[in-house]
Structure formats: C-alpha cells, structure tokens
GUVEX-363936 format. One record per residue (C-alpha): y, x, z. Coordinates in steps of 0.02 Angstrom, whole numbers, plus 32768, in hexadecimal, padded with zeros to 4 digits. Layout:
BEGIN
YXZ/...
// end
This chain:
BEGIN
38CB50A328D2/396D504C2904/39B350582854/3913500E280E/391B4F81288D/39CE4F58285B/39A54F5927A1/390C4EED27C0/39794E6D2819/39E54E5F277E/394C4E502710/39064DC6277D/39AF4D6E2779/399E4D6326BB/38ED4D1F26C0/38C64C762677/385D4C2426FD/37F94BBD2680/37C94C4E260F/37C24CE22685/373B4D1C26FB/379C4D8E276D/37064DBB27D9/36B14E00273D/374C4E592700/37614DE2266D/381A4DB92661/38664D4C25DA/39224D3D25E0/396F4C9025E3/39DB4C5B2553/3A654BDD253B/3A3E4B4624D0/3A8C4B382425/3AEA4A952412/3A934A272392/3AE94987235D/3A66495722DC/39BE497F232D/39E5494A23DE/39E148992422/3A5F48D024A6/3B1748AB247E/3B884941245E/3BED492E24FE/3B4D49312566/3B0C49CB250C/3BB24A22252C/3BAD49EF25E2/3AFC4A3525F5/3B314AD5259E/3BC34AED2615/3B534AC826AA/3AD64B4C2671/3B634BC92656/3B9E4BAF2708/3AEB4BCB2744/3ADB4C6A26DC/3B7F4CAE2720/3B464C8B27D2/3A9D4CDC27B3/3AF34D782770/3B7A4D7B27F5/3B034D772888/3AAB4E1D2867/3B4C4E672823/3BA54E4528C8/3B174E9B2926/3AFA4F2F28B3/3B964F58284E/3BD94FDD28C3/3B30503128D5/3B0A502C281B/3BB6506D27EE/3BA051012863/3AF1512F282B/3B0F517C2782/3AB5513226EE/3ADE507B270A/3B8D507326C1/3B4E5030261B/3AE84FA7266F/3B7D4F7226D9/3BE84F6D263C/3B684F0125E4/3B5E4E8A2678/3C1C4E79266F/3C144E5E25B3/3B954DD525CD/3BFF4D812653/3C964D8325DF/3C2E4D3B2551/3BEF4CB125C3/3CA54C8825EA/3CCE4C872531/3C414C0D2509/3C774B9E259A/3D2B4B9B255C/3CF64B7824A9/3C884AE924E3/3D224A97252E/3D874AB52490/3CFF4A632425/3D1D49C12483/3DD649CE245D/3DBF49F623A4/3E004AA623B7/3D5E4AFE2386/3CD14AD9230F/3C1C4ACA2347/3BF24B5D22D6/3C694BCB2339/3C1B4B9123DC/3B6B4BAF2399/3B9C4C5D235E/3BE34C8D2408/3B4E4C3F2461/3AD84CA523F3/3B3C4D41241D/3B2B4D1724D6/3A6F4D0124C3/3A664DA82468/3AC24DFA24F9/3A464DAD2574/39B44DF52511/3A084E9E2500/3A2B4EA625BA/39764E7925E0/39394F05256D/39B44F8125B6/39804F572669/38C94F6A263A/38EB501325EB/394E50512681/38C8501526FA/384350702692/38B1510B2698/38C050FB2755/380350ED2761/37ED518D26FC/386651E9276E/380051B82806/375D51FB27C1/
// end
C-alpha cells in the first residue's frame, strides 16, 4: 500500500488540473506549450518566459514527491525504471529551459526548441502511462 501511495503522489503531480478529475481517477498529464510565432498574439519573448515559468513549476512538482519518496522507492524493488524516467524527464525539462534561453540569443532555432519540447511532452505522457501500469500492478498484488 505504501508503494502505491508513493506512485499515486507522482501521478497526481503530473495531473493537469483543468483536464483531470483526480477524485474519479481520471488523470491527464500536463504538457508544455509549443512556441508558436505565427498563430499566437503573444510576442516570442513572452511565450519563452511563460515556457520557462511552467518548466520551473513542473520541476518543483516533480521534486516535491521525489524528495519524500526517492529513498523508499529505490529500496522497494520494481521502481528503479520509474525513478530513472523521472530523472530523464527532469533533465529534459532542463534542456528545454536552456534552449528557450538560447532561442532569445539566436543560438538555437525554434524548430529545435519545438522538437525538444515535444520530446519532453512525450516523456510526461510515458511517465503517466508507466505510473498507471505500476499502480495497476500494485493493485493486482494486493488482491
């Protein structure tokens, strides 16, 4: 039950508050916005600022349960892959953040930033699916 609780905390940390109904078990992972210079009325520098702000929020939302549960999850067997994927996601968030700064200084193209942002969103979705699968596995073990 403790392992399930820890995994559920991570799953809830990924939940998009607007599209999820946590009380019903309906979780939709958040995603980072793709920078759009043509279809958005918002100037590029503001979009990049909002992206970096969301990345900081995502890192904090991942770090909170990680600081509480990393030691327990690492010691309880089948969670190594999930911990690795959480770390991969954190590193990808950092990469997108860094690229968003480089875009403003003409070091990186928007296509590169969009590609890495899409990869980050894919990692978010994959982690959500993996957490769901592990929670379902935990439920089967209990019954």
